[in-house]
N, C-alpha and C positions, 0 to 999 in steps of 0.2 A: 497354782497352775499358770504356766506361761503360755496363755492361749494365743498370743500373737505369732508364735512359731508356726501355727497351722495355716496362716494366711499367706499365700504366695504374693510377692510384691508386685509383679507385673500385671496380673489380673486386677489387683486392687487399684493400681494407678489408672487403669482403664475405667474402672467403676467410678473413681474419683473425678475423672474428666467428664464422664457422663453426668454425674451429679452437679458439677459446677456449671456445665452447659445448660441443664434444666433450670437451675436457679437464675442464671443470667437471662434466659428467655423470660422467666417470670418477672424479673426486675424490669426488663425492657417493656413487657406488656403493661405492667402497672404504671410505668412512667408515661407511656404513650396514652394510656387511658386517662390518667390524671391530667395531662396537658389538654386533651380534647375536652374533658369536662370543664376545666378552667376556662377554655376559650368559649365554650358554649354558654357558660354562666355569665361571662363578661359581655357576650353579645346580647343576651336576653334581659339582664337586669342591671348591667353597669357595675355592680359590685356584689360580693357574696352576702347572703343574709346573715344577720348576727345570731349565733347560737348562744347557749349558756356560757360555754367556754370563751366565745368571742367577747361577751360582755365583760368577763374577767380580764381578758386580754386588753380591752380598751381602757380599763381602769388601772391595770397594773403595768401596762407597757405594750409596745407592738409585738414583742416576742411571745407573750402569753406565758403565765407562770406554769401551767400544766405542761406545755411543750418543752420548756426549759428543764423542768424537773425530770420528765421522761427521758430526754436526751442525755442528761447528766447521769442518771441511774443506769441506763443501758450501756453507756460508754464505760462507766466504772466496772460494772459487773462483767461485760464482755471481755474487756482487757484483762481483768483479774482471772477469769476462767482460762483464757489463752495462755497467760503467763504461768499460771499454776500448773496447768497440764504439761506445758513445755518443761518446766523445772522438774516435775515429778518424773516424767519420762526419761529425761537426760540423766538426772542424779540417780534414780533407782536402777536403771538399766534392765528393767523387768521384761521389756519387749524389744530385744536387739534385732529380731528379724524384720520388724515393721517400724522401727524407730524412725527411719528416714521418711517413710510414708506419713507417720504421725506429725513430724515436724513440718512436712510439706502442707499437710492439712491445716495446721495451726497458722502457718504463714498465709495461706489463702484466706482463712478466717480473719486474720489481722488486716489483710488488704481490703477485704470487704468492709470491715468496720471503718477503716481509714477513708475509703471512698464514700460511704454513705453519710458519715458524720462530719467529715472535714473537707471533702472535695465537691460532692454534688450539692446544689442548692436544695434547701428543704422543700421547696415547691415542686421539685421533680417527681418525688414519690408521694408527697402530700400525706393525707390521712392513711394511706395504704402502707406507709413505711413499717409500722409494727408487724403487719402481715408478712411483708417480704423478709424482715429480720427473723420472724418466727420460722419461716420456711427454711432459710439458710441455717438457722440455729439447729433445727431438727435434723437437717441433712448432715451437718457437721457432727452432731452428737451421735447419730446412727453410725457414721463411718468410724468415729472414735471407739464406739463399743465393739465394732467388728474388729478393729485393730488391736484391742487390748483384752481379748479373751472372751468376748461374748458374755455369757452369764456370769463369768467371774470378774468382769470389768469393774473397777472401783469408780467409774465416772458416770454412773447412773444419775447422780445429782444434777447433771447438766439439764436433763429432761425436766426435773422438778423446777429448776430456775426458769426455764422457758414457759412452762404451763402456769406457774404461779405469777410470773411477770405478766403474761397475757391476761390473767384474771384481773390484775390491778389496772390495766390501761385499755383493754378492749371491751366490747360489749359481751354480755353473757353468751350470745349465740356464737360469736367469733371465738370466744374462749373455749367453748365445747369443741369447735372445729380444730383449734390448735392443740388442745389436750388429746383429742382422738389421733391427730397426726403424731404427737409425741409418743403415745402408746404404740401406734403402729410402727414408728421408727425404732422404738426400744425392742419390740418383738422381732423386727427384721434384723437388728443388730445381734440379738441373742441367737437367732436360728440361722443366720447367714452362712456359718461355716459348717459344712457337713461333717467334718472330722470331730466336731464337739457333740454330735447327736448320736443317740438320744440323750437328753438331759438326765442327770441323776435325780433322785428324789430330793436331795438337799438343794440342788440347783433349781428344780421346779418350785420348791417352797420359797427360795430366795426371790425368784422372778415374780411369784404371786404377791409376796410381801411388798416388793418394789412398786408393782402396779397399784395395789391398794393404797399405798402411801402417796403415790402420785395423784390418784383420784381424790383422796381425802384432803390433801394439802391444797389442791386446786379449788375444791369446794369451799374450804375455809377462806382462801384468798378471795373468792367470789363474794362471799358474805361480807367480808371486811370492805371490799371495793364498793359494794352496793351501798352500804351505810355511809361510806366516805362521799360517794356521789350525791346521796340525799343531803348530807350536811352542806356540801359544797354548793349545790343548787339552791338550797334554802338561804345560805349566806349571800350568794350572788343576787338572788331575788330581793332580799332585804336591802341590799346595797345599791340596787339599780332601779327598782320599781317603786312607784308611788302607790301606797296601799289603798288610797281612796279611789283613784281613777283607773289604776292599772296601767297608766302610761309610765314612761321612764321618768326618773327624778332629776333634780338639778345637777347633782354630781355627775351622773352619767351623761347628761346633756353637754356639759362643758368639756368632758373628756372626749366625747364623740365629735364635738365641734373642733377641738384642737387637732384631732386626728384627721378630720376632713380638710382643715387648712393645710396640713402637711401634704395630704394626698393631692389637693388642688395645686399646690405649689410645684409638685412634680409633673402632674399631667397637664397643667396650664388650663384646666377646666374649672370654671367658677361654680358657685353654688349659692343658694339663697336661704334666708331665715325669715320665718313668720313669727311675730310677737302678737299674741292674741290675749285680749283682756275682756273678761266678762262684764257686761254693763249691768250695774244695779244689783250686785250680789248682797250688799249690806241691807238694802230695803227688803230683799227676800228673806234674809236671816231675821231681821227685826219683825217682819210681818207674819212669816210662816214658821219660823224656828230654824235652828241650825240643822236639824235632821233633814228638812226639805231642801235647805241650801246645799247640803251634801249630795242629795239626790240630783239637784241641778248640775253640780260639778261633775258627778258621774255620768249624767246624760251628755254633757258637753264633751267629756272625754271619749264617750262612745262615738259621738258624731265625728270627732277629729280622727279617731282610729279607723273609722269606716271610710274616710275620704282619702287618707294618705296612701302612698304606695308602700310596698313591702320594704323597699330600701330606704325609706324616709325614717327619721327619728322624731317621734312625737313625745313631748315631755311636759310635765307640770312644772312650771318655773317657780311657782310659789303663790299661795293664796288663791286668787282667781285668775292668775296669769298662766298662759301656756305658750310654748315655743315649739315650732316645727322646723327641723333641719332638712333641707331638700338638696341632696347631692346632685351634681351635674344638672342643675336647673337654672334657666335664665329667668329674668324678672317677669317676662310674659307668662311663662309656665307657672311661676309662683303666684301671680295675680289670679290666674285661672283656678288654681287649687284653693287659694284663699277665698275666692268668691263661692266655691262649692261649700267650703266649711261655713262661711258666713250665712249662706242660705239655709244650710242644714240646721244650724243653731236657731236661726230665726223661726224655722218651722217646728222646733222642738216644743212640746207641750208636756208639762209635768202635772199630773193629777194629784192634788193635795187634799184628799177627802172632799172631793166635789169642787174644790177651788182649783183653777187652772193657772199654772205659773208659766209665763213666757219670759224669754230673755234674748239678748242679742250680743254680738261681739264687735269690738273695735280692734282692727288689725293693722299692724305696721309691717312693711316689707323692706328688707335690706338685702344687698347682694355683696358677695365677696369676689374681688378685693376692692371694688370701687367705694363701698361704704364702710370699710373697716378692714384692717390687716390682722387684727387679733380677735380672739373671742370676746374680750371685754369691749373692744371698739364696736363690734357688731351688735352686741347686746345693748350697748348704750344707744347706738343709732336706732335699733329696732324699737327700743323703749320710747325714744323721742317721737318716732313716726307714729307709734301707737297712741301716744298722748295727744298728738296733733289730730288724729282721727277722733278722739273723744271731744276735743275742743270744737271740732267742726260738726258735731251733732251725733256722734256715736254711730254704731251699726254701719260702718263703712271701712274701706281699705285705703291706706295712705302709704305711698312710697317715700323713701328717704333720698333727698338730694337730686342731683342731676341725672343719676342713673335711672331713677324711677321714671323721669320724664321721657328719657330716650326709649325705655322699654314699653311705656304705655302712652305713646304720643297721641293715639286716637281715643284715649279713654275720656270719659266724661268727668269733669271736675275743673274747678278753677285753680289758679295758682301759677306761679312762675317757676321755671327751672333754675337751679343754682349751677352756674358754670363751674367746672372743675378748677380749683385754685382760687375761686373768688373769696374764699374764707378759709381760715385755718381750721384744723380739726376741732379745736375748742370753741371756735366762733360759729361753726356750721350749725344750722338749724334745719329741722325737717321741713320740706316744702310740701304743700298739699297737691303734688303733681300726681296725676293718675288716680284720683280718689274714686272709689266705687262704693255704693251702698244702696239703700232702698230707693234713692232717687237717681241712680245711675243706670246706664245701659247694661244689658246682659252681656256676659262674655261667651 
């Protein structure tokens, strides 16, 4: 059946323009909503909170493996559908009355893909890009069904690609919405041409089979996607989270620090690092056992996690050492937070079968870029400042170099500041400028 002959070209072109206009309004609305959300997030928190996918992105690169994979798959499948439909329509000649409209529809679909994937920055549509692409895809597939014979159209598979693709990249709730839209679009395409109604029994059976196939394939894709997400999240957690304390691990810390260095270089806003070392963990392990020592480490991890901001990165550096990355924080703010953590750990009491375990922290503070230009330099400087804290009696906070003196000029503590350039990087030593501890003033 050459169903395309039943559809007049001029009314269809009007319908096509309406569909294009609706989708353009959707794209504009999503883009403006995303920009407002990004601006509001930047004003309230300074930077977005890390999700599971963000953790993978920090470890694998700034683009994020999942985003790159999605973009590549959608690009390949989209262009493959556009080209295959164009070739089939032109070579077969089955729809001469609507061939020009079909080619115009494919040209608009190609222009959309070119704009979204190659012209617009990824941040314009943000996480809503799959929804926009799904809407445009459903509209295009519906018009294609109308133009190629309604129930006799061979292009039903486009709806299957849209629904199954949504199941692999979107949440289950959004997948249900997209699938419902695909089913609605298919029914509109089948029933749009009054000249083809009523459907024959064979056409009704074919439509029912297609609908059942779409629902079942989408459900199968949802199950596969759910298992993939579980495996991915478990792998990300194992690769980024310290199993004992629940804080981030060393690998994630260095990746996050390197990313923060790059961000600070662009924004010209510094950040700080805290190096925290538990005082007396070995005597605790020797006197109470490693089980109680692990309880102490978990307790310290809980204290740190409870004091840092949501945009900070708290990590277990190794053994009894912890590091906290403080984005967009000056040394004064870093000292205030360090003092809160120090006091929290000093107040921590672990009950070991009637025996009470107490411990303290020695903390070193460094700032980027004055105390180091690379993550290694910052870690070395923070380590030296932390050990100076231990040498000066433990349970205190010590800044590194001249920057600490400038930031904590009114802090209690003895020591002199090191002027910039008075020593080379290899020769610089942490100065006990701005020390704070049990004998220091409150912040």
